[in-house]
N, C-alpha and C positions, 0 to 999 in steps of 0.2 A: 504494500500500500504506500503510495507516494502522496505527500501533501504538496499542494501548490504553494509557491512563495507568497507570503503575506502581501507583498506589493502587488502581485498579480490579482489576488483576491480583491484588494482595495480598488484596483483599476476597473475590474468588472463591476464592482459596486458603484463606482463613479458613473460608468456608462449606463448601468441600469437606472440609477437615480436621474440622470439627465434625460433619458428616454421617458421614464415614468412621469417626471414633473412636467416636461414639455407637453406630453400628450394630455395629461390631466388638466393642465392650465388651459390649453386650447379648447378642450371639451367644456370646461367651466365657463370660459369666456363666451363661447357660442351660446350656451344655455342662458347665461346671465344677461347678455345683451338682448337676446330674443325676448326674455321675460320683461326687461325694462321697456322695450319698444311696445310690446303687446299691452302691458299694463297702462302705460301712459296714453297710448292710442285709445284703449278702452275707456279710460277715465275721461278723456277729452270728448269722445263721442257721447258717452253717457251723461256728460254735463250739459249737453245742448238741448234746447227745446225744439219743437217741430219747425220753427222758423230759422233755426241756425244761430240763435242767441245763446250765450253762456248763461244757463239758468241755475246751475248748481256749481258755482266756481270752487266751493270748498272741497268738492270731490277731486277736481283736477289739482288744486293746490296741495291737498294732502298727499296725493299719490306722487306728484312731482317732488314735494319736499322729502318724502320717504326715500325715493330713488336718488335724489341728489346726494343724500347722506350715503346711500349704498354705493353710488358711483365714486365718491371721494374715497371711501374705504377700499373699493376695488382698485383704484389707482395706487393707494398705499400698498395693498396686497401684491399688485403687479410689480412694484418696486422691490418688495421683499423677495418674491420668486425670482426676479431677474438677477438680483444680487446673489442669491443662493446658487443659481445656475452658473453665474460667472465664477463663483468660488469653486464649484465642482469642476468646471472646465479647467481652471488653473491647476487644480490638484491632479486631474487626469493628465494634463500636459507634463507636469513634473514627473509623474510616474512613467509616462511614455519616454521622456528624455532619459530617465534612469535605465529603462530597459534598452534603449538605443545605445547607451554607453556600455552596458553589461554585455550586450549581444550585437556588436557592430555588424552592419550589413552595408555593402556599397550602394550608394544612391538612396538610402532610406533616410527620410527626415520626418520626425514625428509631427503629426498634424492634429489639430484640435478635434475632439470628438463632437463638438458642437458645430454643426454645419453653418456656413456663413449666413444663410437666410433666417435662421432661428433668432439670433439677437435682433435682427431687423424686424422680424415679425412681432416680437415682444414690444419693440418701440412703436410700431404701427398700432398694435392693440392698445397700448397705453395712450397714445394720441387719440384713438377712437373714443376711449373713456373720457378724456379731457374735453373733446368736442361735444360729447353727450352732456357733460355737466353744463357747459356753456349754452348749448342749444336748448335744453329743457328749461333752464333758468330764463332764457329769452322768451320761450313759448309761454311760460307762466306770467312773465311781465306783460307780454302782448295780450294775453287772455285777460289780465286784470284791467288793462287799458280798454279793451273792447267791451268788457262787462260794464265798466264805469261810464262809458259813453254810449252804451246800448247799440253797439255795432254788431251786425250779424257776422259770424266768422265762418259760416258754412251755408250751403244751399239748403233747401227744404228736404228733410229726411223722411217726412211723412209718418213719423212715429209720434205717439202722444205720451 
């Protein structure tokens, strides 16, 4: 029975962590953003009367306020995940460099286990969350303005 070197076990753990965290984050992000968009859209439509005026602004404001907090927490969480991913990437690169030194091969240069598009994808997802914070705040402010000035914000929906 032969045991693998601890550094190799740690390298495998780093790779597994990177794959798992990346996949889990992307799945969470997709679900979260879909939920935000659906809930705010539902609250907006549900707040309108049959003539397209904002009849129950508290519903819209409450949902937007709740998700504004959730979006800010999501941005903070994204930063935490991104930082942890960079830390694991650095450790994996250290271990790969160690193995490259221990077992030299012509033409081999250790490369990051984190593919180039992944850090950029995290940045785009974080930017998407920031844009949503700003957009929904603007929607709530515009809804407040239209409500106070009795301006219709949508066409006739035909519901009572």
